[in-house]
C-alpha positions as CSV (number, residue, x, y, z in Angstrom):
1,Y,1.9,-18.3,-9.0
2,I,0.9,-21.9,-8.2
3,L,-0.6,-22.9,-4.9
4,S,0.6,-26.3,-3.9
5,Y,-1.8,-26.4,-0.9
6,K,-5.1,-24.8,-0.3
7,P,-6.5,-25.4,3.2
8,R,-10.2,-26.5,3.5
9,N,-10.8,-24.5,6.7
10,K,-8.9,-21.4,7.4
11,L,-8.0,-21.2,11.1
12,P,-8.1,-17.8,12.9
13,V,-4.6,-16.4,13.6
14,E,-5.6,-16.2,17.2
15,E,-5.0,-20.0,17.5
16,Y,-1.5,-19.6,16.3
17,L,-0.8,-16.5,18.4
18,K,-2.0,-18.2,21.6
19,M,0.6,-21.0,21.2
20,Q,3.4,-18.4,21.0
21,G,4.4,-16.9,24.3
22,R,5.9,-13.9,22.6
23,F,2.4,-12.7,21.6
24,A,1.0,-12.8,25.2
25,H,0.7,-9.1,25.3
26,M,-1.9,-9.2,22.5
27,F,-4.3,-11.1,24.8
28,K,-4.3,-8.6,27.6
29,P,-7.5,-6.5,28.1
30,G,-7.6,-3.6,25.7
31,N,-5.3,-5.1,23.1
32,E,-7.9,-7.1,21.2
33,W,-7.5,-4.7,18.3
34,M,-4.0,-6.0,17.7
35,I,-5.3,-9.5,16.9
36,E,-8.0,-8.1,14.7
37,E,-5.5,-6.1,12.7
38,V,-3.3,-9.1,12.3
39,Q,-6.3,-11.2,11.1
40,K,-7.2,-8.5,8.6
41,E,-3.7,-8.4,7.2
42,V,-3.5,-12.2,6.9
43,D,-6.9,-12.2,5.1
44,R,-5.9,-9.5,2.8
45,N,-2.6,-11.2,1.9
46,W,-4.4,-14.6,1.4
47,E,-6.9,-13.0,-1.0
48,E,-4.1,-11.4,-3.0
49,L,-2.2,-14.6,-3.2
50,L,-5.4,-16.4,-4.5
51,K,-5.8,-13.7,-7.2
52,L,-2.2,-14.1,-8.3
53,A,-2.6,-17.9,-8.5
54,E,-5.6,-17.5,-10.8
55,M,-3.7,-15.5,-13.4
């Protein structure tokens, strides 16, 4: 794998989700865990991609 772009600052997924009306349900009280889970998954995937690019 070769990364053609590596961002300087990783933005939280919350910023992207807020712009998308289809994710409005995630911002209702009691659903904060959904955003946390999405962030964890994105972080996990990013770390795995970085490892694959190092090989």
